[in-house]
Structures are given as C-alpha cells and as structure tokens.
C-alpha positions, 0 to 999 in steps of 0.5 A: 499500499501506498500513503502520503508522508503524513497519511502514514504519520497518522497510521502511526499514532494510531497503532495498537500493535495486538493483533493486528495482521503483519502489513507495509505501508510507503510513501510514492518514493518508498523511502519513509516505511512502516509496519507493523510492529510501529517501527517507522524507516526513513530510507533503512534507518529506524526512526520512531517506533512502539515500545510497551504501548509509547508512539517513541521517536529517534530524532535524528535532526540535527537539532537532535544531534544524529543529522542524516538527511535533510529528508529524514530530518522532514520525515522526524518531523512528522511523527513529532506531535505523535509521539510519546517519547522523543530520544535526542542524541545531543552529550 
C-alpha cells in the first residue's frame, strides 16, 4: 500500500500492536516505511517504534544530535506530534 507521509504519520499515531495482521506501508518514493509492529524507517534508518505502547521517536535531526539527511529530518518532523517519547542524541 502506498500513502502520503502525513497519512503514514496518522497511521502510526493510531497503531495498536496486538492482534494486527502483518503489513508494510510506504510513501510514493519508498523512502518512508511503516510496519505493523510499529517500526518506522526513513530509508533504512529506524526513526520510530512503539515500545510497550509508548510511541517512541528517534530525533535524527540536526537539533536532535543525529542528523542524517534533509529528508530524514522531514520524516521525523511528520511524526513528532504523534510521539510520546522523543529520544535525542545531544551530549
């Protein structure tokens, strides 16, 4: 299934891990992927997951201390409003 980035972010916000059939959803370029287990990837980099019901986002941005690319930073931005825990890499 192919969706827009904001649609994928909304899907993650509403994800409940238990009892879901296995699925994978990507955006039109394949650069953003969400799995039914709650994991989100920007390209091949894990940027978010649901751990014990907590929507955890890894702040792979320049302000978060783990910049990878402009696109990945944008992907993280789509999910920030839906995350409960934001993990930054600043020392």
